[in-house]
C-alpha positions in Angstrom: -4.7 5.7 24.4 -6.0 6.8 21.7 -6.8 4.7 18.8 -4.4 6.7 16.5 -1.7 5.7 18.6 -2.7 2.5 19.1 -2.9 2.0 15.6 0.7 3.6 15.1 2.0 1.2 17.9 0.3 -1.8 16.2 2.3 -1.1 13.0 5.4 -0.4 15.0 5.5 -3.3 16.8 4.6 -5.5 13.6 7.5 -3.9 11.5 9.6 -4.7 14.4 8.5 -8.3 14.6 8.7 -9.1 11.0 12.0 -7.3 11.0 13.7 -9.5 13.5 
């Protein structure tokens, strides 16, 4: 997957994990 998509995915994952 493109780097931009990977960065977005990482951001979402980090936000979800941090919110939990």
